[in-house]
N, C-alpha and C positions, 0 to 999 in steps of 0.2 A: 504492501500497500503505498501509494508516493506521498509526501506531504509536501504544503505550497504556502506562497503568500499571497496576499489578494490586491489587485491593483486598485485604487481609491478608485481612477474612473469607470473602471467596470461595477465597482459597489452603488456608485453614483446612477446609473442604468439599470441596479438593478431595484432601485427606490422606485426612480422615475416608471417602471412597465410590470413591476410586481412580481412576476413568473419569467424573465428572461435572462433563466439560470444557463442551461447547454450552451457550451463553449463560451462563453463567457468567460470564465477563472482559468487562467494558466497556472501550470507546474514549472515553479520558478527555483533556479537555485542562485549562489553565491555569486555567478557568473552573470546573472540578470544588470541592465543599466541602473546604477545608485543613483539617478537621478529620477526613479519612478518612485512614488511613493508604494511603500510596504506594508503601513498599517492605517487604521481607519477609526473614526471614532463608534461608540456604540448605537446612535443612533443611526449610522451609516449599515452599520453591520447586522442589526436586528431586523430589518425589512429583509436583506438576503439570505439570512437563516428560516424565516418562515416562509418566504417564497421557495426556499428550496424543496424543505420537508412538505409545504402544499404541493406542489408538484410532482413530487413521489407518490404521496398520497393520491390524491386526484388522477393520476395521469396510471403507471405502470400495476399499482398495489390495485386500484380502482380497477382496472381490467381483470387482475389475478382475481382477487376477491369476489369480484359481481359473477364472474364465471365459474367459480368455484362455489361459492354463496347459491348458485343457481338460482341467478336473478337473471343472466343473458347467457346465449350461446351463439355458435359460430353462425354466421347467413349464411346459407346454402348456395349465394349468387357471390360470395368471396371466399376469401384464403386468409387473411392477416392475422389471423388467433387460433388457426385450426392445431397448431402445436398446443395450446394453452388447453381447449377439448379433450386433447388427446394425454395430457398430464406427461406428455415428451418434451419439455422443456429441457435445455442444454444450458454448459455453463457459464455461455456469453448471451446469453438472454438475461441475465442479472448484474453486469457489469454497471449500466447505468443505475440501476436501482441502487447499489453498493457506493458510486463513485456521490450519487447526491445526499446519501443518510451519512456519509463521512466527510469526501474533501469540500463538498458543496456546504454541509449544516454543520456538522461536529468541530470541524477545526474553526469556523467561524464562531462557533458557540464560544470553544476555547478562548478565544481572540477577547470576546465579551469579556468573558471573566477574569483575563490578563488585564484588560483596560479597567476594569471596575473595582480589583482588588484592592482593599483597603481604602476607599472613598465611599462615605457612608450615604453621601448627595446622591450617588451612582446606585442603589440600594435595590431601585426597582427596576432596573437593567439586570443586574447582577439575578434578582428573584424570575425576572421572565427568561432569561438564560438557561439558569438551571430547571427550570420547568421546559423549557424546549430539549434540553440535553436529554431529560428523562423521558419526555415525549418521543425523541428520535432513537432512543436506546431501547424503548419498549416497542417500536417498530421493527427494529434491526433482531433483537434475540427473538420478538413473537414469530417472525418470517424463517431467519436462518438459523438461529438454536444459538451455540455457543458463539462470542464475538469478540472481537478487539474489543477492549475498553480503555483497561489502564494503560496503556501505552498509544491509543488511536489519536492523537491528537499533539504526540510530542512532536516537534519536529527532528527529522534527520531520521527518525527513527522508521526505518522501509520494512521491516521484519517484526510486528507487532505481535506482543502473544496473545493468545486467546484466553478469554476469561468464559468459566463456567456460566450456565442460562440461570442457575439458584444467586450465586455470586454477583450478576448482573443485574438480579430484582432485588438482592439487597441495596447496590449502589442505588437505582433506581427511587429506592423510597428514600432513602439517605437525601437523595437530591431535592425532592419534593417536598420534605421535611424542613430542609435549610431555607427551599422556598417560602413555604408557608411564615417561618420565621423571619423573614425581613419585610416582607410584603407588609405595606403600609396603606391604608387605604386614603389617607390625609395628608402623603408625602407631598410636599413643594415641587419635589424635580419627578416626575415621571414623563414615558415615552407619550407622543403625540401619536400623528399620523404615520411614525416610523414605525409603530406597534399597527399592524395588517390586521389583526385579530380583532382586539379591542381598544386601540385608539387609545391606551393609557388606564384605561379604566382599570385601577389598581382591587376595586372591590371585583370586576368581572376575573379577573386573574386568580383571588382567593376561593371564589367557587368554582373556578376552575382546577386548580390545587386540590380541593377538597373532593371532587369527583373523580379526578385522575386517582386519588389514594382510592376512593372504591372500585374505579377499575383495576388497576394492578394489585390490592389485595384481593379481589374476588377472580383474578384469572389463575392463584394459587388453589383454590379450592378444592381441587381433587386431589394436587400433590401432596399439600401443606397446610391442611384447614388451618393449623393452627396458629400459622404465619397470621393468616388472613383475619382471623380474631385478633391477633396482635395489633395489626395494622390499620382494622376499622375500627378498634375501642375507643381514641378520641373523637372519633367522628362521631359519637352519639352525646357528647357534650351540649349542650342546650346555646342554641344561637348557630351552631355552625351551620355554614351556607354554602349549598349547592349551585349547580347549576341551572337556569329557568329560563334561560335563552342558548340559541345554538354559535358555539365557536365555534367562525369559520374566516376563510377568507371568500371575497367578495370578487367577481372579476367583471367585465365589460365587455363590449364589441370591439375596443381601440385594440390596434393591430399591437400583440404583444401583452398584452394585457385579456387576452381570451382565457376562461377556463382551462386547463391544460388538457385535457381528454379532447375536448371540442378541438385545442391548436392542435393535435395530432393528428385530427381527421381531415383537417387542412390540408395537413401535410400529404397527406394520403388522398390528397384529390376528391375529397367528401365523400368517399367509399364507404357505405355503411356493414360495417363488421359486425356489429352486435346486435341481436334481437332478442326477444322476450324467451324467457327459458319456459315450457312447461310445468316445472316446477311451481313456479311462482305466481304464475297466472293460472295454474287451473286452483290452488289455496286461496288466492284473490277470489277467483271467479265463485268459488263453493261457498263462500263467507259474504258474497255480495260488498266488495271489500269497496268502496266508492276512490279508496286512494290508488286502484290500478289504471284508474284514468288518467291521474296524475304522473303515474310514473313512466305508462304505455301509453301509444297513440294507437287507436281501436283498429283494426283490419274490417275494411267495407267490402263482401264477398258483388259477386254480380246483380244477385239479388237486391243488394241496398241494406241488406242485415247487417252490422257492425258487432264486433265483440274483441275482448281480449284474447289474442290465442299466441301459444306458445309450443316450442316443438319442443322435442324430447331432448336433454343434453347428450350434443355430443354426436347430433344425427343431420351434420350439413351432408353429407351425400346423398340424401335424398332429395328428389328433385320437387322441391313445393316452393311457393311464392305467397301461402298461407302462414301467416305469422304477423303479430304486432312487432311493432320498431320501438325501444326507449323513446321517450319523450324528450324535449329538451331543459326541461327542469332539471337533469341531471347529468345534462352537458354531454350525452352520448347518442345524439342525433346529427348527422353529419349535413343532412338538408335542409338543418330549419337553424338560422343565423343567431335563434336565442337561445340553444344550447352555450353561447360564448358567456353569456350571464350567468352559468350554473356555478355556487358555491363549492368551496370545499370545506366539508365540516372535520374539523378536527376531533369534539365532540358536538354531543346534541342534547338538547332539554331533554328529549325523548329517551337518549340513552343514561343521561341522569338518572331522571324518574323511575326507569327500568334498575337499572344499579344499585339505585335503595330500595326499590321493589322484592330483590333477591336478598338483598341483607339481611333487610328485617322480617321474611320469610325463612329463612336460615336461624333467624336468634341472634344474630353477629350484629346488627345496627337498631338503637333505641331512637324512634323518630316519634313526632307527633302525631304522624298520620301513619295508618293503617300499611299494609303489604297491598290491599287489595287496593284503598283508596291513591296507591303512588302508582300503581300499575294502569291505573285510570287516566291517571294523571299524564303517564306514559303516552297512551293511545290519542289521549288531547292536544299533545304536544306535537304528537306527531301528523296530526290532520292539521294542527295549526300552522306549523311550518309552511305547509306547501296550501294552506286557504282552502283546504279541501273540506267541499259541502258534505250533510249527510250525517255528523258525528252522533249524533242522538240513535237516530234508526239502526248505526250499527252497535253502540254499546246494548241496546238494547236484544238486536237478535242474532248476531253473527255470532256462531259456535266458537268462533276462534278468540273473542272479546268478552266471553262468560268465565269468571272468578271460579277453580274448581275448587274442592277440598284436596287436602295433605300436602305437606310441604312439598314432594315430588313432582307432582300434577300442578302444583303452582308454578315453583321454578320452570317447566317444560312451558306454561302459558307465558310467561314472562319473555322468556328468551325467542320464544314464535313471534311473539307483538315485538320485539328488539327485531328481530329478523324482515318483517314485514317493513318498519318503520326505514330502516335503512337498505331500504331497496335502491341498489343505483349509486347511491349517495355514501355509504357507511361500507363498502363492498367489501375490504380486507378486515375491518373490525368483525364483520358479521361473519366473516368465514372464520377466522380468530374464534368467536364465540362457539360456532360450532364445533372446533377443536375440541374448546374446553369443554362442551356440555354434552354434544351429541345429539342438540336440537338444532335444527327441525329434525325429528328421525326418520322423515320420509325423503329425504335425499334420495337420486337414483345415480348410480355408477354412470358413467357415459359411456354409449354405445360407441364411441371411437377411440377407448381408452386402451394404452400399450403398455400397460405398468401390471397386468394380470385379473382375474376374478377378482370379485370384490373389495379392491385394494382403491383408496381412495386419496387424493391429493394430501399431505400434511402441512407441509412446508415450500418454501423456496430452498432451491439449490443454489451453493456458495457458486458466487462469480469466477469468473475466466481468470480475472485480474489476482486473485489470492490463491485459486488453484497453481498459475504460474510462475506468481512473483513471491509470494509470502513463504520463507522459509519454515515460517512457525505455524502454517498452514496444516489444521489437525486432521483432515480427508475430508472425502465426499461423504456428506449424508445422503441418501437417495429419496427422492420427493415423498415416498409412503413412510418414511420414519416418522414418527412422532418427535416433538421437541420433548423437552422437559416436563412441562407444566401440564400437557396433556396426559393424563392418566386414565380416562376411560376407554 
């Protein structure tokens, strides 16, 4: 893994374009022009960090996650993502993901931490940087397993050692706690427009931090429930704030500022590679879920009858044109310029309520609201986020919206509703929660699978850059090998 410094002009471009990351940074060494700036201020680095994470979250991880969480499948009329449907990814497929998490995000985060060290007036930048580090490293370890951590952002270390997943999670908890201790909602010096997510609103960052602790604590529910209980315990204190709005980066139709998935689709000539998966389309139809009309476009047949139609996962070899396309609200419709405006969600209000609901149902979180009330608020937040009509009817009649008896049945209901809320907009998190809980429990194996009967993807595989360049690379883990916390 190669280290680098950042040209100030490149970061300024990032601040203006929000997502113009790829190709901007250069790998530099001591022979570079000494007149070029090799440092930057936190207000220039912060948007670069957030944009880099937003790009990887909203483009490659969104694609892989939404295929493997069975929201989308390959369009029979195109071929770009067939290998994803086949579970046949290669090491070269993940070089960009890895580079953006490390060279584009983590090293800039470390630079912020270096610049703000010992400067109390910049504590709020330090806090946000710590949260971004925790978030970035959670994405990386959830995707790949063991990852470089302690040596990952040290200049001139080209062969960083790998840290076990359990130790990475220990560090994630520590970064989050350090950030919470630094957050001051009344601080005089905070970011403003350079904070692409909350524009310097530190109360929202406190809510983000607490909600992120819920996410990370619950991630260990199957492998280390005692740690989950320990992490969640402080969140039971009276007055603890959780997210009630979506933590997201907003985009526009201006060139360089589009949703990162739509931006890639433009680069592919607007080819529509994603269509609705039968798994989610069928479930939404059975439950008369009005969100189906928000997340997908209806297919209209020759008789004028319209409906949400998906095709079986991996069935791109069939000669059919009867399917629905993702809608522009998730940035995945290449023919509709409104896709450019789709936000990238780091965490959503719906996710926040569903995390609280699960923690309360397990008896690990004390809340003024019951698990059932939080479950309902999660559904409400999902509808509200996309201005979906018909909430009261859905809550009253949809089988998936009814609160069951028994803790395990309640957890199943919560995770399935979380899966529905994340349709096409938090694809990687939905895939990750399926790995943790085995819910939804009605996923189907891709018809095009190349990894053997009954097997499903459980991780991303390490990038070629690590396989070939890092002397401390621990060895390839096959796509169907579970990560540490996936004990189900």
